[in-house]
C-alpha positions in Angstrom: 32.1 -77.8 -7.0 34.3 -75.6 -9.2 37.0 -78.4 -9.3 34.4 -80.9 -10.4 33.1 -78.6 -13.2 36.7 -78.1 -14.5 37.4 -81.8 -14.3 34.3 -82.6 -16.3 35.1 -80.0 -18.9 38.7 -81.2 -19.3 37.5 -84.8 -19.5 35.0 -84.0 -22.2 37.6 -82.1 -24.3 40.2 -84.8 -23.9 37.7 -87.5 -24.9 36.6 -85.7 -28.0 40.2 -84.9 -29.0 41.4 -88.4 -28.4 38.4 -89.9 -30.3 38.9 -87.5 -33.2 42.6 -88.4 -33.5 41.9 -92.2 -33.4 39.1 -91.8 -36.1 41.5 -89.8 -38.3 44.0 -92.6 -38.0 41.6 -95.5 -38.8 39.3 -93.6 -41.1 36.1 -94.3 -39.2 33.1 -92.2 -38.3 33.4 -90.3 -35.1 32.8 -92.1 -31.8 32.6 -95.5 -33.4 32.9 -98.7 -31.5 35.1 -101.4 -33.1 34.0 -105.0 -32.4 36.7 -107.3 -31.1 37.1 -111.0 -31.5 35.9 -113.2 -28.7 39.1 -115.3 -28.8 41.3 -115.3 -25.7 43.4 -112.2 -25.2 47.0 -112.5 -26.2 48.3 -110.5 -23.3 46.3 -112.3 -20.5 45.4 -115.8 -21.9 41.8 -115.3 -20.6 38.7 -115.2 -22.8 37.1 -111.8 -23.3 33.9 -113.0 -21.6 35.7 -114.0 -18.5 37.6 -110.7 -18.4 34.4 -108.7 -18.8 32.7 -110.7 -16.1 35.5 -110.2 -13.5 35.6 -106.4 -14.2 31.9 -106.2 -13.7 32.1 -108.1 -10.5 34.9 -105.8 -9.3 32.9 -102.7 -10.3 29.7 -103.9 -8.5 31.7 -104.8 -5.4 33.3 -101.3 -5.3 30.0 -99.5 -5.7 28.4 -101.7 -3.0 31.4 -101.1 -0.7 31.2 -97.4 -1.2 27.5 -97.4 -0.3 28.3 -99.4 2.9 30.9 -97.0 4.0 28.7 -94.1 3.3 25.8 -95.5 5.3 28.2 -96.6 8.1 29.6 -93.0 8.5 26.2 -91.4 8.2 24.7 -93.6 10.9 27.4 -92.9 13.5 27.1 -90.2 16.1 29.0 -87.0 15.1 31.2 -86.3 18.2 33.7 -84.0 16.6 36.2 -86.7 15.6 37.9 -86.2 12.3 36.5 -89.1 10.0 37.8 -87.7 6.7 40.3 -90.5 6.4 37.3 -93.0 6.1 35.2 -90.5 4.0 37.9 -90.5 1.4 37.1 -94.1 0.6 33.5 -93.3 -0.6 34.6 -91.4 -3.8 37.5 -93.8 -4.2 35.2 -96.9 -4.4 32.6 -95.1 -6.5 35.2 -93.9 -9.0 36.7 -97.4 -9.1 33.3 -99.0 -9.7 32.3 -96.6 -12.5 35.7 -96.9 -14.1 35.6 -100.6 -14.3 32.1 -100.6 -15.6 33.4 -98.6 -18.5 36.4 -101.0 -18.7 34.1 -104.0 -18.9 32.3 -102.4 -21.8 35.5 -101.7 -23.5 36.7 -105.2 -23.4 34.6 -106.0 -26.4 34.3 -102.6 -27.9 37.8 -100.9 -28.1 36.9 -97.3 -28.1 39.3 -94.4 -27.6 36.4 -92.5 -26.0 36.0 -95.1 -23.3 39.7 -95.5 -22.8 40.2 -91.8 -22.3 37.2 -91.6 -20.0 38.6 -94.4 -17.9 42.0 -92.7 -17.6 40.5 -89.4 -16.7 38.2 -90.8 -14.1 40.9 -92.9 -12.5 43.6 -90.3 -12.4 41.6 -87.1 -11.9 39.0 -88.5 -9.4 40.3 -91.6 -7.9 44.0 -90.8 -7.1 43.3 -87.4 -5.4 41.6 -89.1 -2.5 44.4 -91.7 -2.3 46.9 -88.8 -2.0 44.7 -87.3 0.6 44.8 -90.5 2.7 48.6 -90.6 2.4 48.6 -87.0 3.6 46.4 -87.8 6.6 48.6 -90.8 7.6 51.8 -88.7 7.4 50.3 -85.8 9.3 48.1 -87.8 11.6 48.6 -85.5 14.7 48.6 -82.1 13.0 45.8 -79.8 12.0 44.2 -80.8 8.7 41.3 -79.6 6.5 39.2 -82.6 5.9 37.7 -83.0 2.4 39.3 -79.8 1.3 42.7 -81.7 1.2 41.5 -83.8 -1.7 40.0 -80.7 -3.4 43.3 -79.0 -3.5 44.9 -82.0 -5.1 42.4 -82.0 -8.0 44.2 -79.5 -10.2 47.4 -81.5 -9.9 45.8 -84.8 -10.8 43.8 -83.2 -13.7 47.2 -81.9 -15.1 48.5 -85.4 -14.8 45.5 -86.8 -16.7 46.1 -84.2 -19.5 49.8 -85.2 -19.8 48.8 -88.9 -19.9 46.5 -88.3 -22.8 48.9 -86.0 -24.6 51.9 -88.3 -24.2 50.6 -91.8 -24.3 54.0 -93.4 -24.9 55.6 -91.9 -21.7 55.8 -93.4 -18.4 53.5 -90.8 -16.7 50.5 -93.2 -16.4 52.3 -96.0 -14.5 53.8 -93.4 -12.0 50.5 -91.7 -11.6 48.7 -95.0 -10.8 51.4 -96.7 -8.7 53.0 -93.9 -6.7 50.0 -93.4 -4.2 50.0 -97.1 -3.5 53.8 -97.1 -2.8 53.6 -94.1 -0.6 50.6 -95.6 1.3 52.9 -98.4 2.6 55.4 -95.7 3.8 52.6 -93.6 5.4 51.1 -96.7 7.2 54.6 -97.5 8.5 54.8 -94.0 10.0 51.5 -94.6 11.7 52.9 -97.9 13.2 55.9 -96.0 14.5 53.7 -93.3 16.0 51.4 -95.8 17.7 54.1 -97.4 19.6 55.3 -94.2 21.3 54.4 -93.1 24.9 52.4 -90.1 23.7 49.8 -92.4 22.0 46.8 -92.5 24.4 45.1 -95.4 22.6 46.9 -98.7 23.5 44.8 -100.6 21.0 45.8 -98.4 18.1 49.2 -100.1 17.6 47.5 -103.4 16.9 45.2 -101.8 14.4 48.1 -100.0 12.8 50.0 -103.2 12.3 47.0 -104.9 10.8 46.5 -101.9 8.5 50.1 -102.1 7.4 49.8 -105.8 6.6 46.5 -105.2 4.6 48.2 -102.3 2.7 51.2 -104.4 1.8 49.1 -107.5 0.9 46.8 -105.5 -1.4 49.8 -103.8 -3.1 51.3 -107.3 -3.8 48.0 -108.6 -5.2 47.7 -105.5 -7.4 51.3 -106.1 -8.7 50.3 -109.6 -9.4 47.4 -108.4 -11.5 49.4 -105.8 -13.3 52.1 -108.3 -14.2 49.8 -110.6 -16.2 47.6 -107.7 -17.4 50.4 -105.7 -18.9 53.5 -107.8 -18.6 52.3 -110.8 -20.6 52.6 -113.3 -17.7 50.4 -116.3 -18.2 47.4 -116.9 -15.9 44.3 -119.1 -15.6 40.7 -118.4 -14.7 41.3 -120.0 -11.3 44.2 -117.8 -10.4 42.3 -114.7 -11.6 39.3 -115.8 -9.4 41.6 -116.2 -6.4 43.1 -112.8 -7.0 39.7 -111.2 -7.3 38.6 -112.7 -4.0 41.7 -111.6 -2.2 41.4 -108.1 -3.6 37.8 -107.8 -2.5 38.6 -109.1 1.0 41.5 -106.8 1.5 39.4 -103.8 0.2 36.7 -104.6 2.7 39.2 -105.1 5.5 40.9 -101.8 4.7 37.6 -99.9 4.7 36.7 -101.4 8.1 40.1 -100.6 9.6 40.0 -97.0 8.2 36.7 -96.4 10.1 37.9 -98.0 13.3 41.2 -96.2 13.6 39.5 -92.9 12.6 37.0 -93.4 15.5 39.9 -93.8 17.9 40.9 -90.1 17.3 44.0 -91.0 15.2 43.7 -88.0 13.0 42.9 -85.4 15.6 45.3 -82.6 16.4 47.7 -83.1 19.4 46.0 -82.2 22.7 42.6 -81.8 21.0 40.1 -82.5 23.8 37.5 -83.8 21.4 39.1 -87.3 21.5 42.6 -87.1 20.1 44.7 -90.2 20.4 47.8 -88.1 20.9 49.4 -86.0 23.6 52.4 -83.8 23.4 55.5 -85.8 24.0 57.9 -84.7 26.8 61.1 -84.7 24.8 64.4 -83.2 25.9 65.0 -80.0 24.2 68.5 -79.7 22.7 69.5 -76.2 21.5 73.2 -75.6 20.9 74.3 -71.9 21.0 77.8 -70.6 20.9 79.5 -67.5 19.8 82.4 -67.5 17.4 84.8 -65.0 15.9 86.2 -65.0 12.4 88.9 -62.8 11.0 88.3 -62.2 7.3 91.9 -61.2 6.7 93.4 -64.2 8.4 90.9 -66.5 6.6 91.9 -64.9 3.2 95.6 -65.5 3.9 95.0 -69.1 5.2 93.3 -70.0 1.9 96.6 -69.6 0.0 98.2 -72.3 2.1 96.2 -74.8 0.0 97.5 -73.3 -3.2 101.1 -73.4 -1.9 100.6 -77.1 -1.0 99.1 -77.7 -4.4 102.1 -76.2 -6.1 104.5 -78.2 -3.9 102.9 -81.6 -4.6 102.4 -80.8 -8.3 106.1 -79.8 -8.6 107.2 -83.0 -6.9 105.1 -85.0 -9.3 106.3 -82.9 -12.3 109.9 -83.8 -11.5 109.4 -87.4 -10.5 106.6 -88.8 -12.7 105.6 -86.4 -15.6 106.9 -86.2 -19.1 107.6 -82.4 -18.9 110.2 -80.9 -21.3 110.9 -77.3 -21.0 111.7 -76.8 -24.7 108.3 -78.3 -25.8 106.0 -77.0 -23.0 103.2 -74.7 -24.5 103.3 -72.2 -21.6 107.1 -71.8 -21.8 107.0 -71.4 -25.6 104.1 -69.0 -25.3 105.3 -66.6 -22.5 109.0 -67.3 -22.6 108.9 -67.7 -18.8 108.5 -70.6 -16.3 105.1 -69.7 -15.2 103.9 -71.5 -11.9 100.7 -72.8 -13.7 103.1 -75.1 -15.6 103.2 -77.3 -12.4 99.3 -77.7 -12.8 99.4 -79.0 -16.4 100.8 -82.5 -16.0 99.5 -85.7 -14.6 99.5 -87.0 -11.9 100.2 -83.7 -10.1 96.9 -82.2 -11.5 94.9 -84.8 -9.7 96.3 -83.5 -6.4 96.3 -79.8 -7.3 92.7 -79.5 -8.4 91.0 -80.5 -5.1 93.4 -78.3 -3.1 92.5 -75.4 -5.3 88.9 -76.3 -4.7 89.5 -75.8 -1.0 91.3 -72.6 -1.6 88.3 -71.2 -3.5 85.8 -72.3 -0.8 88.0 -70.7 2.0 88.5 -67.5 0.0 84.7 -67.2 -0.5 84.1 -67.7 3.2 86.6 -64.9 4.0 85.0 -62.6 1.4 81.5 -63.1 2.8 82.8 -62.2 6.2 84.5 -59.2 4.8 81.3 -58.1 3.1 79.4 -58.5 6.4 82.1 -56.4 8.0 81.5 -53.7 5.4 77.7 -53.8 6.1 78.4 -53.3 9.9 80.6 -50.5 9.1 77.9 -48.8 7.1 78.1 -46.5 4.1 76.4 -46.9 0.8 79.5 -46.7 -1.3 81.4 -49.2 0.9 78.6 -51.7 0.7 78.1 -51.3 -3.0 81.8 -51.7 -3.8 82.0 -54.7 -1.5 79.0 -56.4 -3.1 80.3 -55.8 -6.6 83.6 -57.2 -5.7 82.2 -60.3 -4.1 79.9 -61.1 -7.0 82.7 -60.6 -9.4 85.1 -62.9 -7.5 82.5 -65.6 -7.2 82.3 -65.7 -11.0 86.0 -65.4 -11.5 86.9 -68.1 -8.9 84.5 -70.7 -10.4 86.0 -70.2 -13.8 89.5 -70.7 -12.4 88.9 -74.5 -12.4 89.0 -74.4 -16.2 92.8 -74.1 -16.1 92.7 -77.9 -15.3 90.1 -78.7 -17.9 91.5 -76.6 -20.6 95.0 -78.3 -20.4 97.3 -76.4 -22.8 98.7 -79.7 -24.1 95.2 -80.8 -25.2 93.2 -77.6 -25.9 95.0 -74.4 -26.4 97.2 -72.0 -24.4 94.7 -69.2 -24.8 91.7 -71.1 -23.3 94.1 -72.3 -20.5 95.4 -68.8 -19.7 92.1 -66.8 -19.7 90.7 -68.5 -16.5 94.0 -67.8 -14.7 93.8 -64.2 -15.7 90.1 -63.9 -14.7 90.8 -65.4 -11.3 93.6 -62.9 -10.5 91.4 -60.1 -11.8 88.9 -61.1 -9.2 91.5 -61.0 -6.4 92.6 -57.5 -7.5 89.0 -56.2 -7.4 88.6 -57.6 -3.9 91.8 -55.9 -2.8 90.7 -52.6 -4.2 87.3 -52.9 -2.4 89.2 -53.5 1.0 91.5 -50.5 0.3 88.5 -48.3 -0.5 86.7 -49.5 2.7 89.8 -48.6 4.8 90.0 -45.2 3.0 86.3 -44.4 3.8 87.0 -45.0 7.5 89.4 -42.0 7.6 89.1 -38.4 7.0 90.9 -36.7 4.1 92.1 -37.8 0.7 93.9 -41.0 -0.2 97.4 -39.4 0.1 96.7 -38.2 3.7 95.3 -41.6 4.6 98.4 -43.4 3.2 100.8 -41.2 5.3 98.6 -41.0 8.4 100.5 -43.9 10.0 103.3 -46.3 9.1 100.9 -49.2 8.9 98.7 -47.4 6.5 101.7 -46.6 4.4 102.8 -50.2 4.3 99.2 -51.3 3.5 98.8 -48.8 0.6 102.1 -49.7 -0.8 101.3 -53.3 -0.6 98.0 -52.8 -2.4 99.6 -50.7 -5.0 102.2 -53.4 -5.6 99.7 -56.3 -5.8 97.4 -54.3 -8.3 100.4 -53.4 -10.3 101.5 -57.0 -10.5 97.9 -58.2 -11.4 97.6 -55.6 -14.1 101.1 -56.1 -15.4 100.7 -59.9 -15.7 97.3 -59.4 -17.4 98.9 -57.0 -19.9 102.0 -59.2 -20.6 99.9 -62.3 -21.1 97.4 -60.5 -23.4 100.3 -59.0 -25.4 102.0 -62.4 -25.8 98.8 -64.1 -27.0 98.2 -61.4 -29.5 101.8 -61.5 -30.7 102.1 -65.2 -30.9 98.5 -66.2 -31.8 99.6 -69.3 -33.7 101.2 -70.7 -30.5 98.2 -69.5 -28.4 95.9 -71.6 -30.5 98.3 -74.6 -30.6 98.9 -74.3 -34.4 102.6 -74.8 -34.2 104.3 -78.1 -33.8 105.7 -78.2 -30.2 108.8 -80.1 -31.4 109.9 -77.2 -33.7 112.4 -74.8 -31.9 111.3 -71.1 -31.7 113.5 -68.2 -32.3 112.0 -66.0 -29.5 112.8 -68.5 -26.7 115.9 -66.7 -25.4 116.4 -66.4 -21.6 117.6 -63.0 -20.3 116.9 -60.6 -17.4 113.4 -59.9 -18.7 112.5 -63.6 -18.7 113.8 -64.1 -15.2 112.0 -61.0 -14.0 108.7 -62.2 -15.5 109.1 -65.6 -13.9 109.9 -64.0 -10.6 106.9 -61.7 -10.7 104.6 -64.6 -11.7 105.8 -66.6 -8.8 105.5 -63.6 -6.4 101.7 -63.4 -6.6 100.7 -66.2 -4.3 103.2 -65.2 -1.5 102.0 -61.6 -1.7 98.3 -62.7 -1.2 99.4 -64.8 1.8 100.9 -61.7 3.4 97.5 -59.9 3.4 96.8 -60.6 7.1 100.1 -59.0 8.1 99.6 -55.7 6.3 95.8 -55.2 6.5 95.1 -52.5 9.1 91.8 -54.3 10.0 93.3 -57.7 10.6 92.9 -57.3 14.4 89.1 -56.6 13.9 87.2 -59.9 14.0 83.6 -60.6 13.0 81.7 -62.0 16.0 78.4 -63.8 15.7 76.2 -66.3 17.5 75.5 -69.7 16.0 72.3 -71.4 17.3 71.3 -74.9 16.2 67.8 -76.2 17.1 66.5 -79.6 16.5 62.9 -78.6 15.4 61.1 -81.5 16.6 62.4 -81.1 20.2 63.4 -77.5 20.1 60.0 -75.9 20.0 60.0 -74.9 23.6 57.5 -72.2 23.8 53.8 -71.9 22.9 54.4 -68.9 20.6 57.1 -70.9 18.7 54.8 -73.8 18.2 52.1 -71.6 16.8 54.5 -69.7 14.6 55.8 -73.0 13.2 52.5 -73.5 11.3 53.0 -70.2 9.6 56.5 -71.1 8.6 58.4 -69.1 11.2 59.9 -71.9 13.3 61.9 -69.8 15.7 58.9 -67.5 16.3 60.0 -64.3 18.2 62.9 -65.9 19.8 65.4 -63.7 18.0 64.3 -60.4 19.6 61.9 -60.6 22.5 61.3 -64.2 23.4 63.9 -66.4 25.0 64.7 -70.1 24.6 64.4 -72.0 27.9 67.3 -74.3 27.4 67.4 -77.7 29.1 70.9 -78.7 30.1 72.3 -81.9 28.6 74.0 -83.7 31.5 76.0 -85.9 29.2 77.7 -83.1 27.3 77.3 -80.0 29.5 80.1 -78.0 27.9 78.2 -77.6 24.7 74.6 -77.2 25.8 73.6 -73.9 27.3 72.2 -74.3 30.8 68.9 -73.1 32.1 68.5 -69.4 31.7 65.9 -67.0 32.8 65.0 -63.9 30.7 67.6 -61.2 31.1 67.3 -57.6 30.1 70.3 -56.1 28.4 72.3 -53.8 30.6 73.0 -51.8 27.5 69.5 -51.8 26.1 68.9 -48.4 24.5 72.6 -47.7 24.2 75.0 -48.9 21.6 78.8 -48.7 21.3 80.6 -48.3 18.1 81.0 -52.0 17.8 77.4 -52.9 18.7 75.0 -53.0 15.8 71.3 -53.8 15.5 70.7 -57.4 14.7 69.4 -56.7 11.3 71.7 -59.3 9.7 70.2 -62.3 11.6 69.2 -65.1 9.3 68.2 -68.8 9.7 68.3 -71.7 7.3 67.5 -75.3 7.6 70.6 -77.4 7.6 69.3 -80.0 5.2 68.4 -77.2 2.8 72.2 -76.9 2.0 72.3 -80.6 1.2 69.2 -80.3 -1.1 70.6 -77.4 -3.0 74.0 -79.1 -3.4 72.5 -82.3 -4.8 70.1 -80.4 -7.0 72.9 -78.4 -8.4 74.8 -81.6 -9.0 71.9 -83.1 -11.0 71.5 -79.8 -12.9 75.1 -79.7 -13.9 75.4 -83.3 -14.9 72.1 -83.0 -16.9 73.3 -79.8 -18.7 76.7 -81.3 -19.5 75.2 -84.4 -20.8 72.6 -82.8 -23.1 75.3 -80.3 -24.5 77.6 -83.2 -25.2 74.8 -85.2 -26.8 73.8 -82.3 -29.0 77.4 -81.6 -30.0 78.4 -85.3 -30.7 75.1 -86.9 -31.7 75.6 -89.8 -29.4 72.6 -91.3 -27.7 72.1 -92.5 -24.1 73.3 -96.1 -24.8 76.4 -95.2 -26.8 79.2 -97.5 -26.0 82.5 -97.5 -27.8 84.9 -100.3 -26.7 83.7 -100.2 -23.2 83.8 -96.3 -23.1 80.6 -95.4 -21.3 79.1 -92.0 -21.2 81.2 -91.0 -18.2 84.4 -91.0 -20.3 82.7 -89.0 -23.0 81.8 -86.4 -20.3 85.5 -85.8 -19.8 85.8 -84.3 -23.3 84.7 -80.9 -24.6 82.2 -79.2 -24.3 80.8 -81.2 -21.4 83.9 -81.2 -19.2 84.1 -77.4 -18.8 80.4 -77.3 -17.7 81.0 -79.8 -15.0 84.3 -78.2 -14.0 82.7 -74.8 -13.4 79.4 -76.0 -12.0 80.9 -78.4 -9.6 82.6 -75.6 -7.7 79.1 -74.4 -6.6 78.2 -78.0 -5.7 81.4 -78.3 -3.6 80.5 -75.1 -1.8 77.1 -76.1 -0.7 78.0 -79.7 0.1 81.1 -78.6 2.1 79.1 -76.1 4.1 76.4 -78.8 4.9 79.1 -81.4 5.9 80.9 -78.9 8.3 77.6 -77.8 10.0 76.3 -81.3 10.2 79.6 -82.5 11.8 79.6 -79.6 14.3 76.0 -80.3 15.3 76.5 -84.0 15.9 79.8 -83.6 17.7 78.2 -81.2 20.1 74.8 -82.8 20.6 75.2 -86.5 20.0 75.9 -88.3 23.3 77.2 -91.5 21.7 81.0 -91.6 21.1 80.6 -94.3 18.4 78.1 -92.3 16.4 80.3 -89.2 16.6 83.2 -91.2 15.3 81.1 -92.5 12.4 79.8 -89.0 11.6 83.4 -87.8 11.5 84.4 -90.6 9.1 81.3 -90.1 6.9 81.9 -86.3 6.7 85.5 -86.6 5.8 84.6 -89.2 3.2 81.9 -86.9 1.7 84.4 -83.9 1.6 87.0 -86.0 -0.2 84.4 -87.5 -2.5 83.1 -84.0 -3.5 86.7 -83.0 -4.3 87.6 -86.2 -6.1 84.6 -85.9 -8.3 86.1 -82.8 -9.9 89.1 -84.7 -11.1 86.9 -86.6 -13.6 87.0 -83.4 -15.8 90.7 -83.4 -16.4 91.6 -84.4 -20.0 93.3 -87.8 -20.5 92.8 -88.7 -16.8 93.9 -92.3 -16.3 91.3 -95.1 -16.3 92.3 -96.1 -12.8 91.1 -92.7 -11.5 87.7 -93.4 -9.9 86.8 -90.0 -8.6 83.1 -90.0 -9.6 82.7 -93.6 -8.3 84.3 -92.6 -5.0 81.8 -89.7 -4.7 78.9 -92.0 -5.2 80.3 -94.4 -2.6 80.9 -91.6 -0.1 77.4 -90.3 -0.4 75.9 -93.7 0.1 78.1 -94.2 3.2 77.0 -90.9 4.5 73.3 -91.9 3.9 74.0 -95.1 5.8 75.3 -93.1 8.8 72.3 -90.8 8.6 70.0 -93.9 8.8 71.9 -95.0 11.9 71.4 -91.6 13.4 67.6 -91.8 12.6 67.4 -95.1 14.3 69.3 -93.8 17.3 66.7 -91.0 17.8 63.8 -93.3 16.9 61.6 -92.0 19.7 62.3 -88.4 19.3 61.9 -87.8 15.6 58.7 -87.4 13.6 57.2 -90.7 12.5 56.5 -89.4 9.0 60.1 -88.2 8.6 61.4 -91.6 9.9 59.3 -93.6 7.4 60.1 -91.3 4.4 63.8 -91.2 5.1 64.3 -95.0 5.6 62.2 -95.7 2.5 64.2 -93.2 0.4 67.4 -94.6 1.8 66.3 -98.1 0.8 65.7 -96.9 -2.7 69.1 -95.3 -2.8 70.9 -98.5 -1.6 68.9 -100.6 -4.1 69.9 -98.4 -7.0 73.5 -98.2 -5.9 73.7 -102.0 -5.7 72.2 -102.3 -9.2 74.6 -99.7 -10.5 77.6 -101.6 -9.0 76.4 -104.9 -10.3 75.8 -103.5 -13.8 78.9 -101.2 -13.8 80.0 -102.6 -17.2 76.8 -101.4 -18.9 76.2 -98.0 -17.2 74.2 -95.4 -19.0 73.2 -91.9 -18.4 69.6 -92.9 -17.5 70.7 -95.3 -14.8 73.2 -92.9 -13.2 70.5 -90.1 -13.4 68.1 -92.2 -11.5 70.7 -92.8 -8.8 71.3 -89.1 -8.6 67.6 -88.3 -8.4 67.2 -90.8 -5.6 69.8 -89.1 -3.6 68.1 -85.7 -4.1 64.7 -87.3 -3.1 66.4 -88.7 0.0 67.6 -85.3 0.9 64.0 -84.0 0.9 63.0 -86.8 3.3 65.5 -86.0 6.1 63.8 -87.0 9.3 66.0 -84.6 11.4 65.0 -81.1 10.5 67.7 -78.9 12.1 67.6 -75.1 12.0 70.8 -73.0 12.2 70.6 -69.3 13.0 73.3 -66.8 12.7 72.8 -63.7 14.8 74.4 -61.0 17.0 76.9 -59.9 14.4 79.3 -57.3 15.7 83.0 -56.2 15.2 85.2 -56.8 18.1 89.0 -56.8 18.6 90.8 -60.1 18.0 92.9 -61.0 21.0 94.5 -64.2 19.6 97.5 -62.7 17.8 97.9 -63.6 14.1 96.2 -67.0 14.3 93.8 -68.7 14.3 91.4 -67.3 11.6 88.3 -68.8 13.3 87.8 -69.5 17.0 85.2 -69.9 19.6 84.7 -67.0 22.1 83.7 -67.2 25.8 80.0 -68.0 25.2 76.8 -67.0 23.5 76.0 -63.3 23.8 73.4 -62.9 26.5 74.4 -66.0 28.5 77.7 -64.8 29.8 77.9 -61.3 28.3 75.3 -58.8 29.5 76.6 -56.0 27.4 74.3 -57.0 24.5 70.7 -58.0 24.2 70.0 -61.7 24.3 69.4 -63.4 21.0 
């Protein structure tokens, strides 16, 4: 009732406001009706009398159909079956009838008051019940709230009506009108899928579902036919309009009858509801993957710099063989009077190989620092945790800005802008090293000097830390001094062909070059000198397919409250079902075990307070959302700085090439580091899950190929921000292709598990994938006339698809502890004997 009062109040205010604006524009008295000519309408080709007659007939039909549905539902026996899906049609048809009565009046008398009332009635009152029907179809076997579902949608549709009136030139109105109809087709398809499964207790429901799908699609086509000549200017005749009207009324009546019939079959009752539900709980195999892993933060940190060494090697080879490098005109040499290693990263084509390798380095270093921070938390101590948190946050910021060394190329921008990201990155490395030294110091008694001389390994470690920090601070000081002394060279204000007097090579220049090249090898030696390199972080990784991993009643009940795993982390146990096809990766049947050490705790055992869970597809959603945010921000900044519009084309140079210039390039360069982190984490976890749980060898191979392609595409996309990148470089295009291929493989996986996934998820994912493929094909066909709007639609469709994932998988990290590493110096990450609790009775099951 309150929603209706608010709706009427908003409608009245909007009508008066719209009428006053229209009257002010035409200079008429308020709420005046303007007579129209009785000649045929230019848009439709039909006379105004014929249009008014058809709309009156349509209105009377809807009012009569609403009365028939109301009487039919009131006369039936109330046996506890949820009939809200049919009841929603009563206000739908009454609103449709009243709206078209007003529209018929408005055919002759064009009044803003009537037009506004028509829009408000249709959007605020008509569409909520259409959305409620879509909701009922998608959640046909779940608990629902009847008519309250539509009442909760009223505020949203009222807001949409306000936006339509305030912004009449926007595309909000078509979306508000057409989106429920399109989603109805998807929702009915979900019902078709569900009705064909063994857990459907009504054999005749599948036939009704197919008929309902046919009626829904047919009505949508008839509606599009009407909209095409109504607003698209397509010619028509009275005969065609009469045929359309008869078809629409027949389909409306058939849809109403089918809605009542399938509701009476118990289609919208909760699973296992004994009051007549059409569904019973499916007996699906539960696949829960649980393994225990160990990760050495120190070894992972050192392994990251293998990528930077490889980047320098490839870039150096390209510098010698293919670049135009000259030592006497290079800006870095002229600036610092030394052969700095970053010179190798400044020239094409080596830069194209170096940038993705440095992306991998940053991702791996971030993983190692996260593990190091968790290790500090397990060790305890407020100061240790605080210093570790500050160091990690600083390094995240510093590492993302390091990618600007490629975007701020010294030959195109300035030496100063190129040098600052390099200095910031190594500052972040230095802060991390200090936090590790501080953590080691807090583990011992006494002052720093006594800790350093307590053992030979401590002495080597403290000497190593001191050397690294001195080199970092020394390089920072020397670079800053050079930029201040030679500011004209730092800002590229000097002709590079003019010889400089200070370019004289002596022992100081050779020493500076040696120290600059020494930084990366010193970082690599971290795992050798760190006193905690033999202490690994151990943890459990549990992956649950939610639709078939809810194995306990308490978990099923907790899922409705948002806690999918329920109490399984502490007191409850998963009852795993062994997968006979891949037994090595699926935990066998296990009975509840009580920990042998319950109530006791060694120095390495810690309370499982660090346990956390996250849906795997959430990583994909965040990554794609960040990608869209980064591209949007860069485009609008570029548009504001250059004044170019969306359709700017300069000799075939589309907006993508303009995004490779300043200031848009640096925004994408920094932001894409976060995108790469999220998408890489998702790709690795998704690959691990499918390799362990998918019984098909072919599908596992396709998943591997798609994941590798996605990883390469994410890294190749970054190369588009390099200045003067050649036109043959198609990194952004390869990223779009890799994502599309990944979606294709995901569709194949959905089809493979057709009988195990939720019908609503299947329908939504396949529909979203179809939209993505359609937009991708359109973009490829029109590649010579690409605009920001088209590419944005493609990116938005990818993000919408990520929210329609039919395979909701939950990954849980738990059982964190510090244990000795027994694998020597390598590897940095390995699988232990098994999940804690299954084969290790020292700790409580989790």
